[in-house]
C-alpha positions as CSV (number, residue, x, y, z in Angstrom):
1,M,-27.1,134.5,113.4
2,E,-24.6,136.0,111.7
3,K,-21.6,137.3,113.5
4,R,-22.2,141.2,113.5
5,P,-19.0,143.8,114.4
6,G,-19.8,145.8,117.7
7,I,-19.4,149.0,118.3
8,F,-17.2,148.1,121.4
9,N,-15.4,145.1,120.5
10,D,-14.3,146.2,116.7
11,V,-15.1,149.9,116.5
12,I,-14.1,152.3,119.1
13,G,-11.5,150.4,121.2
14,P,-9.3,148.5,122.4
15,I,-7.9,150.8,125.4
16,M,-4.2,151.0,124.9
17,R,-0.8,151.8,124.7
18,G,1.4,151.7,122.0
19,P,2.1,152.3,118.0
20,S,-0.7,150.4,116.3
21,S,-3.9,148.6,117.1
22,S,-2.9,146.2,114.1
23,H,0.6,145.1,115.7
24,T,0.3,146.2,119.8
25,A,-3.2,145.8,120.6
26,A,-4.0,142.6,118.6
27,S,-0.6,140.7,119.4
28,W,-1.2,141.9,123.0
29,R,-4.7,139.7,122.9
30,A,-3.7,136.8,121.1
31,A,-0.6,136.3,123.3
32,K,-2.9,136.6,126.5
33,V,-4.8,133.8,125.2
34,C,-2.0,131.7,124.5
35,T,-1.0,131.8,128.0
36,D,-4.7,130.5,128.8
37,I,-3.7,127.7,126.4
38,L,-0.1,127.2,127.9
39,N,-2.0,127.0,131.3
40,E,1.2,126.8,133.2
41,P,4.0,129.8,133.6
42,L,6.1,130.7,131.0
43,K,9.7,129.7,130.2
44,K,10.5,130.4,126.9
45,A,8.9,131.3,123.6
46,I,9.9,131.7,120.1
47,I,7.9,134.0,118.0
48,D,8.1,133.5,114.1
49,F,6.7,136.0,110.8
50,D,6.9,134.4,107.4
51,K,9.3,136.2,105.5
52,N,7.0,137.4,102.9
53,G,4.4,138.7,105.1
54,A,3.7,142.6,106.2
55,W,5.0,142.2,109.8
56,A,8.6,140.7,109.2
57,P,10.1,143.9,108.2
58,N,8.3,145.8,110.8
59,Y,7.4,144.2,114.0
60,R,9.7,145.8,116.3
61,E,9.2,149.5,115.1
62,Q,5.5,148.9,115.1
63,G,5.0,147.5,118.2
64,T,4.1,143.8,117.5
65,S,6.9,142.5,119.8
66,L,5.9,145.1,122.4
67,G,1.9,143.6,122.5
68,I,3.4,140.2,122.3
69,E,5.4,140.4,124.9
70,G,3.1,142.4,127.1
71,G,0.3,139.8,126.4
72,L,2.7,136.7,127.4
73,L,4.1,138.7,130.6
74,G,0.4,138.8,132.1
75,L,0.4,142.8,131.7
76,E,-2.6,144.6,131.2
77,I,-2.0,146.9,128.2
78,I,-2.3,150.3,129.9
79,D,0.4,149.1,132.8
80,D,2.7,151.5,132.8
81,R,5.4,148.7,132.9
82,M,4.3,148.0,128.9
83,K,6.7,150.6,128.3
84,N,9.7,148.1,128.8
85,T,8.9,144.5,128.2
86,E,11.8,143.4,127.8
87,L,13.1,144.5,131.2
88,V,10.3,142.8,132.6
89,A,11.2,139.8,130.8
90,N,14.6,139.9,131.8
91,E,13.6,140.5,135.6
92,L,11.1,137.3,135.2
93,G,13.5,135.0,133.5
94,I,11.2,134.3,130.5
95,S,13.0,134.0,127.1
96,I,11.5,136.0,124.2
97,Q,13.0,135.6,120.9
98,Y,11.8,136.5,117.7
99,E,12.8,135.1,114.0
100,I,11.8,135.3,110.5
101,N,10.9,132.1,108.7
102,S,9.1,130.6,105.7
103,F,5.4,129.1,106.1
104,K,2.2,128.7,104.8
105,T,0.0,131.7,106.0
106,N,-3.7,132.8,104.3
107,H,-3.1,136.6,105.8
108,V,-0.5,139.2,105.8
109,N,-0.8,139.9,109.5
110,T,0.4,135.9,110.3
111,F,2.3,135.4,113.4
112,R,3.3,131.9,115.4
113,L,3.8,131.7,118.6
114,S,6.2,128.1,120.2
115,L,5.6,128.2,123.6
116,E,7.5,126.0,126.3
117,G,6.0,126.4,130.2
118,V,7.9,125.8,133.3
119,N,7.0,122.4,133.7
120,G,8.0,121.1,130.3
121,K,4.5,121.6,128.4
122,N,4.9,122.7,124.8
123,I,2.2,124.5,122.5
124,Q,2.5,126.1,118.9
125,V,-0.2,128.2,118.0
126,V,-1.3,130.3,115.1
127,A,-2.7,133.7,114.5
128,I,-3.9,136.9,112.4
129,S,-4.2,140.4,113.2
130,T,-7.6,141.9,111.3
131,G,-7.3,145.3,112.1
132,G,-8.1,148.0,114.6
133,G,-6.8,145.4,117.4
134,S,-9.6,142.5,116.0
135,F,-7.4,139.1,116.4
136,E,-7.9,135.5,115.6
137,I,-6.3,132.5,116.8
138,Q,-6.4,130.1,113.8
139,N,-4.4,126.6,114.6
140,I,-3.5,125.5,117.9
141,D,-1.2,122.4,117.5
142,S,-1.8,121.7,113.8
143,Y,-5.5,121.7,114.8
144,E,-8.1,124.2,113.2
145,V,-9.8,126.5,115.4
146,Q,-11.5,129.9,115.5
147,L,-11.0,131.8,118.4
148,C,-11.3,136.0,118.7
149,G,-11.6,136.6,122.2
150,D,-15.0,137.3,122.8
151,F,-16.1,133.8,124.4
152,Y,-15.1,131.9,127.0
153,E,-14.0,128.6,125.1
154,L,-13.1,125.1,126.2
155,L,-11.1,122.9,123.8
156,L,-11.2,119.4,124.9
157,F,-8.6,117.7,123.0
158,D,-8.0,113.8,121.6
159,S,-11.9,113.4,123.0
160,S,-13.9,110.3,122.2
161,K,-15.4,110.1,118.7
162,E,-18.8,108.4,120.0
163,I,-20.5,111.5,120.9
164,T,-21.9,114.0,118.3
165,L,-21.7,117.9,118.4
166,E,-25.8,117.4,118.5
167,E,-25.7,115.3,121.3
168,L,-23.6,117.7,123.4
169,K,-25.5,120.6,122.5
170,E,-28.3,118.9,123.8
171,M,-26.8,117.8,127.1
172,L,-25.1,121.7,127.3
173,P,-27.8,123.6,126.0
174,Q,-26.0,127.0,127.9
175,S,-22.9,126.8,125.3
176,K,-23.5,128.9,122.1
177,F,-21.4,127.2,119.8
178,I,-20.0,123.6,119.5
179,V,-17.6,122.7,116.7
180,E,-14.6,119.9,115.8
181,S,-11.6,119.9,113.8
182,F,-9.1,116.5,113.4
183,N,-5.6,116.4,113.1
184,S,-4.0,112.9,112.3
185,G,-7.4,111.1,113.1
186,K,-7.6,112.9,116.8
187,R,-10.1,115.0,117.6
188,L,-10.6,118.8,118.9
189,I,-14.2,119.7,120.4
190,N,-14.5,123.8,120.7
191,M,-17.4,125.0,122.8
192,K,-17.8,128.8,123.1
193,F,-19.6,130.2,126.4
194,S,-20.7,133.6,127.2
195,N,-20.2,132.6,131.0
196,E,-17.6,131.0,133.2
197,I,-17.6,127.5,132.3
198,S,-18.1,126.0,135.7
199,N,-16.8,123.2,137.4
200,E,-19.8,121.5,137.0
201,I,-19.7,121.8,133.0
202,I,-16.2,120.1,133.2
203,E,-17.3,117.1,135.7
204,K,-20.6,116.7,132.9
205,L,-18.2,116.2,130.0
206,K,-15.7,113.7,132.0
207,L,-18.8,111.2,132.4
208,A,-19.8,111.9,128.4
209,L,-16.5,112.0,127.0
210,S,-12.8,110.5,127.4
211,F,-10.5,113.3,126.5
212,E,-6.4,113.9,126.9
213,K,-6.7,117.3,127.7
214,F,-9.1,120.3,128.2
215,I,-7.8,124.2,128.0
216,I,-10.4,127.1,129.1
217,T,-9.9,130.4,128.0
218,K,-11.1,133.7,129.0
219,P,-12.6,136.5,126.8
220,V,-10.2,139.7,126.3
221,L,-12.6,141.7,124.1
222,P,-14.7,143.9,126.8
223,I,-18.0,142.7,125.7
224,V,-18.7,138.5,125.7
225,A,-20.3,137.3,122.5
226,G,-23.5,135.2,122.6
227,N,-25.8,137.5,124.2
228,E,-26.6,139.6,121.0
229,S,-30.7,139.9,119.9
230,E,-32.1,140.8,115.9
231,L,-31.8,144.2,115.2
232,P,-34.5,146.1,113.6
233,F,-32.6,146.3,110.7
234,T,-29.6,145.3,108.8
235,S,-28.4,146.9,105.7
236,V,-27.5,150.8,105.3
237,E,-30.6,151.5,103.4
238,S,-33.1,149.6,106.1
239,L,-31.4,151.4,108.5
240,L,-32.3,154.8,106.7
241,E,-35.9,153.6,106.3
242,F,-36.0,152.4,110.2
243,S,-34.8,156.0,111.1
244,E,-37.4,157.8,109.0
245,K,-39.9,155.5,110.1
246,E,-39.6,155.7,113.6
247,D,-37.9,159.4,113.6
248,L,-34.7,158.5,115.0
249,D,-31.2,160.2,114.5
250,L,-28.1,158.1,114.0
251,G,-27.0,158.4,117.5
252,A,-30.1,156.8,118.9
253,L,-29.5,154.2,116.2
254,G,-26.2,153.3,116.8
255,L,-27.1,153.1,121.0
256,I,-30.3,150.3,119.6
257,Y,-27.3,148.8,117.4
258,E,-25.0,148.1,120.4
259,Q,-27.5,147.5,123.0
260,C,-28.5,144.7,120.4
261,Q,-25.1,143.7,120.1
262,S,-24.1,143.5,123.3
263,G,-27.3,142.2,125.5
264,L,-26.5,145.1,127.9
265,E,-29.2,147.8,129.2
266,D,-29.1,151.2,127.4
267,S,-28.0,152.8,130.6
268,A,-24.5,150.2,130.7
269,V,-24.2,150.7,127.1
270,I,-24.0,154.7,127.7
271,D,-21.6,154.5,130.7
272,R,-19.3,152.0,128.8
273,M,-19.2,154.8,126.1
274,K,-18.9,157.9,128.5
275,N,-15.5,155.9,129.9
276,L,-14.7,155.4,126.4
277,V,-14.8,159.1,126.0
278,R,-13.3,160.0,128.6
279,I,-10.0,158.3,128.2
280,I,-9.9,160.3,124.5
281,E,-10.1,163.5,125.8
282,N,-7.5,162.8,128.5
283,S,-5.0,161.9,125.7
284,I,-6.0,165.2,124.7
285,K,-5.1,167.1,127.9
286,T,-2.2,164.4,128.2
287,G,-1.0,165.6,124.7
288,L,-1.1,169.4,125.6
289,E,0.4,169.2,128.3
290,G,3.3,168.3,127.0
291,T,4.8,164.4,126.2
292,T,8.1,162.7,125.6
293,Y,9.2,159.6,124.4
294,E,12.7,158.2,123.2
295,D,11.7,156.0,120.3
296,R,9.8,158.7,118.0
297,I,10.7,160.7,115.2
298,L,8.5,164.0,116.4
299,P,8.4,165.8,119.3
300,Q,5.4,167.7,120.8
301,Q,4.0,170.3,118.4
302,S,0.8,170.5,119.4
303,H,1.4,173.5,121.7
304,L,2.5,175.3,118.5
305,I,-1.0,176.1,117.3
306,N,-1.4,178.5,120.2
307,K,1.7,179.8,120.3
308,A,1.0,180.9,116.4
309,R,-2.3,182.6,117.2
310,K,-0.8,184.6,120.1
311,K,1.4,185.7,118.0
312,N,-1.0,186.4,115.1
313,K,0.5,184.2,112.7
314,I,-2.2,182.0,111.5
315,L,-6.2,182.7,112.3
316,Q,-6.9,184.2,115.3
317,D,-10.8,183.0,115.3
318,S,-10.8,179.4,112.9
319,I,-12.5,176.0,114.5
320,I,-9.3,174.1,112.2
321,N,-6.9,175.6,114.7
322,Q,-8.1,173.5,117.8
323,I,-9.2,171.0,115.6
324,I,-5.2,170.3,114.4
325,A,-4.5,170.8,118.1
326,N,-6.6,168.6,119.4
327,V,-5.7,166.0,116.6
328,S,-2.1,166.5,117.3
329,A,-2.3,166.1,121.3
330,I,-3.9,162.5,120.6
331,M,-1.2,161.5,118.4
332,E,1.1,162.6,120.2
333,S,-0.1,160.4,123.6
334,K,-0.2,157.5,121.2
335,S,3.6,158.2,120.1
336,A,4.6,158.6,123.9
337,M,3.0,155.4,124.9
338,E,0.6,157.2,126.4
339,V,-2.9,155.2,127.4
340,V,-5.1,156.0,124.3
341,V,-8.1,154.5,122.6
342,A,-7.4,153.2,118.9
343,N,-10.8,154.5,117.4
344,P,-11.2,152.7,115.1
345,T,-7.4,151.9,115.1
346,A,-4.3,153.4,117.0
347,G,-3.1,155.2,113.9
348,S,-6.2,156.7,113.0
349,C,-7.2,157.6,116.8
350,G,-6.9,161.8,116.5
351,V,-9.4,161.9,114.0
352,I,-13.0,161.3,115.7
353,G,-11.9,162.5,119.4
354,G,-10.0,165.9,118.1
355,V,-12.4,167.0,115.9
356,L,-15.8,166.1,117.9
357,R,-14.2,168.1,121.0
358,A,-13.5,171.0,118.4
359,V,-17.0,171.0,117.2
360,A,-18.8,170.1,120.7
361,D,-16.9,173.4,122.1
362,D,-17.4,175.8,119.2
363,I,-21.4,175.1,119.5
364,N,-21.1,174.5,123.0
365,A,-23.1,171.3,123.1
366,T,-23.6,169.1,125.6
367,H,-21.8,166.3,127.5
368,D,-25.0,163.9,126.3
369,E,-24.6,165.3,122.9
370,L,-21.2,164.5,122.3
371,I,-21.7,160.8,124.0
372,R,-24.8,161.1,121.2
373,A,-22.0,161.7,118.5
374,Y,-20.0,159.1,119.7
375,F,-22.9,156.5,118.7
376,A,-23.2,157.9,115.6
377,T,-19.7,157.4,114.7
378,G,-19.7,153.7,115.7
379,I,-22.5,152.7,113.9
380,I,-21.2,154.3,110.3
381,G,-17.7,152.5,112.1
382,A,-19.5,148.8,112.5
383,Y,-20.8,149.0,108.8
384,F,-17.3,149.7,107.7
385,A,-16.0,146.9,109.7
386,M,-18.6,144.7,107.7
387,G,-16.9,145.7,104.6
388,P,-13.5,146.4,104.6
389,G,-12.7,146.6,107.7
390,F,-9.8,148.0,109.2
391,S,-6.3,146.4,108.4
392,A,-4.1,148.7,106.4
393,E,-1.8,146.0,105.4
394,E,-5.0,144.8,103.6
395,H,-6.1,148.1,102.4
396,G,-3.8,150.8,103.2
397,C,-4.5,154.0,104.7
398,Q,-8.3,154.6,103.2
399,V,-9.4,152.2,106.0
400,E,-7.7,153.4,108.8
401,C,-8.1,157.6,108.5
402,G,-10.7,156.9,105.8
403,A,-12.8,155.0,107.8
404,S,-12.3,157.6,110.8
405,A,-12.9,159.9,108.4
406,G,-16.2,158.8,107.3
407,M,-17.2,158.1,111.4
408,A,-16.2,161.7,112.4
409,A,-18.5,163.4,109.8
410,A,-21.2,161.1,110.8
411,G,-20.7,162.4,114.3
412,I,-20.4,166.0,113.6
413,V,-23.5,165.7,111.9
414,Q,-25.3,164.5,114.8
415,L,-23.7,167.5,116.8
416,F,-25.2,169.6,114.5
417,G,-28.5,168.4,114.8
418,G,-28.7,166.3,111.4
419,T,-30.9,163.6,110.4
420,A,-29.6,160.0,109.8
421,R,-29.6,160.5,106.3
422,E,-27.2,163.5,106.3
423,A,-25.1,161.2,108.6
424,V,-24.5,158.8,106.4
425,D,-24.2,161.2,103.3
426,A,-22.0,163.0,104.9
427,A,-20.0,159.5,105.8
428,S,-20.1,158.7,102.5
429,M,-18.5,162.0,101.4
430,A,-15.8,162.1,103.7
431,I,-14.5,158.3,102.8
432,Q,-15.1,159.0,98.8
433,N,-12.3,161.5,99.5
434,M,-9.9,159.1,100.7
435,I,-10.1,156.4,98.5
436,G,-7.1,154.9,97.5
437,L,-4.8,156.6,100.4
438,V,-1.9,155.3,100.8
439,C,-0.2,153.8,104.3
440,D,3.6,154.9,104.2
441,P,4.9,155.6,107.9
442,I,8.3,156.9,107.9
443,A,11.0,154.8,109.4
444,D,8.1,152.0,110.4
445,R,6.4,154.6,113.6
446,V,3.0,155.5,113.3
447,E,4.1,159.1,113.3
448,A,4.3,160.6,110.1
449,P,2.9,161.1,107.7
450,C,0.1,159.7,109.7
451,L,-0.3,162.9,111.7
452,G,-0.9,164.8,108.8
453,K,-3.2,162.3,107.5
454,N,-5.5,162.3,110.6
455,V,-5.5,166.0,110.7
456,S,-6.7,166.4,106.9
457,A,-8.7,163.2,107.6
458,A,-10.3,165.4,110.9
459,V,-10.8,168.5,108.1
460,N,-12.5,166.5,105.6
461,A,-14.7,165.5,108.5
462,L,-15.9,168.9,109.0
463,S,-16.2,169.7,105.3
464,S,-18.5,166.9,104.3
465,A,-21.0,167.1,107.4
466,T,-21.2,170.8,106.6
467,M,-21.7,170.1,103.1
468,S,-24.1,167.4,103.6
469,C,-26.1,169.5,106.1
470,A,-26.2,172.3,103.8
471,G,-27.7,169.7,101.4
472,Y,-25.3,169.0,99.1
473,N,-25.6,165.6,97.4
474,A,-23.5,162.9,98.5
475,L,-24.4,160.8,94.7
476,I,-22.3,157.4,95.7
477,P,-24.3,155.5,98.5
478,L,-22.3,154.6,101.4
479,N,-22.6,150.6,100.7
480,E,-21.2,151.2,97.5
481,V,-18.0,153.4,98.4
482,L,-17.4,150.7,101.5
483,K,-17.0,148.0,98.2
484,T,-15.6,150.4,96.4
485,V,-12.6,150.8,99.0
486,S,-12.1,146.9,98.8
487,S,-11.8,147.1,95.5
488,V,-9.5,149.9,95.3
489,S,-7.0,148.4,97.5
490,S,-6.7,145.0,95.5
491,Q,-5.5,147.4,93.0
492,M,-2.8,149.2,95.0
493,P,0.8,147.7,95.2
494,T,1.5,145.9,98.7
495,C,4.7,148.3,98.8
496,V,1.9,151.1,100.2
497,K,0.5,148.9,102.5
498,C,2.2,149.6,105.7
499,T,5.4,147.6,105.1
500,G,7.1,150.4,104.9
501,K,8.3,149.7,101.6
502,G,7.0,152.1,99.4
503,G,5.7,155.6,99.0
504,L,7.4,158.3,101.4
505,A,8.9,155.4,103.6
506,M,11.7,154.8,100.7
507,T,12.9,158.6,100.3
508,K,16.4,159.3,101.5
509,T,15.4,161.4,104.4
510,A,12.8,158.9,105.4
511,C,15.8,156.1,104.7
512,D,18.0,158.5,107.1
513,I,15.8,158.6,109.8
514,K,15.3,155.1,109.9
515,A,19.2,154.5,110.5
516,K,19.7,157.0,113.1
517,L,17.2,155.5,114.7
518,A,18.0,152.0,114.4
519,L,21.5,153.4,115.5
520,K,20.1,154.7,118.8
521,T,18.4,151.5,120.5
522,S,21.0,149.0,118.8
């Protein structure tokens, strides 16, 4: 069965601290798996980036080092100690160094980890971040692998060539996948499981194979893979046909999608979504109450909307006011290193939560209706993940704020009581409006112009949902819009894809801000 993205694994989430899901959450996840691969307490780590990659110029400012250190130190990403990982490393006597080098890569977000354990064990791992917190470990000690943190993984090094993969599959039918790779004539077998690997399995393999060592890694994604079932729809077109045949709205289809993806009962899937929404709404509350953090550009501003309304300086009864305040509050929580949900990325995390809360309040939607709206956003995000994905370093902000605008538009239509087709058309319109959007964060902090783009995306989502429900013609189907996002990104210069080397990031004022921040942190 072809691997498909999950709403919880790839779209709404991860739950995290830090400025960027691509930089912070993905690197944390990969580093955490690397500690399993090392399989002894860490003594020293050298992390290097290719000089031509997207992360070489901004790995500290955008939180890559933060995520790597947290993962290597065994901190949970929501742990308050993530705010000062260098201090934790010093207290534990662990050396973590960073270098810029030149090495062969196949992705702009590549990083290499050379780890040394307290007993002298050494490993070298190459990993990539693919956007929105997703990652892939591609190489372990020169063996090609594909570890994405969604399985229990068993790695058998220098194993006997006498037994075939087919024979192994017959011996261990509970394994979901078995693959092999070779290095200098030696063999690595990688077996993937949906359940914890038992001692019984290890003993069985010891009798059948001779191997130099074995490694077990645990999943770091919220949903363990391998329990998927067939969907009653695949493409966007077949989804719409199914919705009309079964008279289902997009929220119901999103629930079906994730139930089939996760293998969980409907009630368990709903409970997981409720927990995510609780965290999102708490980040609004935290932001509105006020946040502070030394290493950020913008002060708290979310409270200014209500102040301006009370002074009669802005519209008095406009939903726009609350959208701006909510979106700002989430973004401020993120920039203050408070716990947020990347939705679908940390850089665009203010859009969906901010606008859905404002619309739900405006129309007095119930909590269950709001949860259903989030499932509508999730399935749009899943199709976006099947297309361009969420990596700004590959596609610019059109896959962050553009994606979140489309997702939010579908969720608003769901709250309005619209059909699945109206929700999909709203998503199409919203994404159309943001094709080609560049990613040019000032001083490499995910704050400005990110805040303004989040607010614009949220208002765009509301206007697109309104137009769709009123009967406006989206004209271009969603699947064609998603293909266009990918084709446009191939025409965009690298300097405007989250490198800090183009757009507003290169203005005199932005360079001055970056220089001042560098002095403060040096």
